[in-house]
C-alpha positions in Angstrom: 131.6 48.9 28.2 131.5 49.9 31.8 128.3 51.5 33.1 127.3 52.7 36.6 123.7 53.7 36.8 122.5 55.5 39.9 118.8 55.7 40.9 116.6 56.6 43.8 117.3 60.3 44.1 114.6 62.9 44.5 113.0 65.6 46.7 112.6 64.7 50.4 111.7 66.8 53.5 114.2 67.3 56.3 114.2 64.3 58.5 113.1 62.0 55.7 114.8 59.0 54.1 116.0 58.0 50.7 117.7 54.9 49.3 120.1 55.3 46.4 121.1 52.4 44.2 124.0 52.0 41.7 123.8 49.1 39.2 127.1 48.2 37.7 127.8 46.4 34.4 130.9 45.7 32.4 133.1 45.1 35.4 133.7 42.2 37.8 131.8 43.9 40.5 133.0 41.8 43.4 136.6 42.9 42.7 135.9 46.6 43.0 135.8 48.9 46.0 132.6 51.0 45.7 131.9 54.5 46.9 129.3 57.2 47.0 130.4 60.8 46.5 128.4 64.0 46.4 128.9 67.4 45.0 126.8 70.4 46.0 126.7 73.6 43.9 129.9 75.6 44.3 131.6 72.9 46.3 134.1 70.2 45.6 133.1 66.6 45.2 133.4 64.7 48.5 133.4 61.2 49.7 130.2 60.2 51.5 130.6 56.5 52.1 132.7 53.6 50.8 132.7 49.9 51.0 135.6 47.7 50.1 135.8 44.3 48.4 136.1 42.9 51.9 133.0 44.9 53.0 134.9 47.3 55.2 132.9 50.5 55.4 133.9 54.1 55.9 131.8 57.3 56.2 132.2 61.0 56.2 131.9 62.5 59.7 128.9 64.5 58.5 126.8 61.3 57.6 128.1 58.9 60.2 125.2 57.3 62.0 122.7 58.5 59.4 123.8 56.8 56.2 124.5 53.1 55.5 126.3 51.8 52.5 125.9 48.2 51.4 126.7 46.0 48.4 125.0 43.0 46.8 127.6 41.2 44.7 125.0 38.8 43.3 123.2 41.8 41.8 126.2 44.0 41.0 124.6 46.7 43.0 125.7 49.1 45.8 123.1 51.0 47.9 123.2 54.0 50.1 120.4 54.2 52.7 120.1 57.8 53.9 118.1 58.7 57.0 117.5 61.9 59.0 118.3 63.9 55.9 119.2 67.5 56.3 119.2 70.4 53.8 123.0 70.3 53.7 122.8 66.8 52.3 121.4 68.4 49.1 123.8 67.5 46.2 124.3 65.3 43.2 125.3 61.9 44.4 127.7 59.9 42.3 128.6 56.2 42.4 132.3 55.2 42.0 133.9 51.8 41.3 137.6 51.6 42.0 140.3 49.0 41.7 144.1 49.1 41.9 144.5 50.5 38.4 141.2 52.2 37.4 138.1 54.0 38.5 134.7 54.5 36.9 131.9 57.0 37.7 128.2 57.1 37.3 126.3 60.0 35.9 124.9 61.1 39.2 121.5 61.4 40.8 120.1 64.6 42.4 119.1 64.6 46.0 117.3 67.6 47.3 116.3 68.0 51.0 113.8 70.8 51.4 110.5 71.6 53.0 
């Protein structure tokens, strides 16, 4: 059974930081590209950051320079370090594991940026 479990969300003031983590089980983690997506109320889910098997990273323009994605294959975990948070970063953040033939999603973690 594949599980992706996100953690680290919460309420933070504008300009603050949060670190999200996604722990994977039931997959050979090192063979999956990993990504963080987010969905704000009334909006479509969008890619925030991705890291490939080969550790190539890609970021949405809106978070470039503020967010950093990383992976720890020994711990089957992917992280998203978020800094200089803005109210528009408020959303449910989802972890995704993708391979050539399949994809899995976590249940999401809420991030709220508000004073």
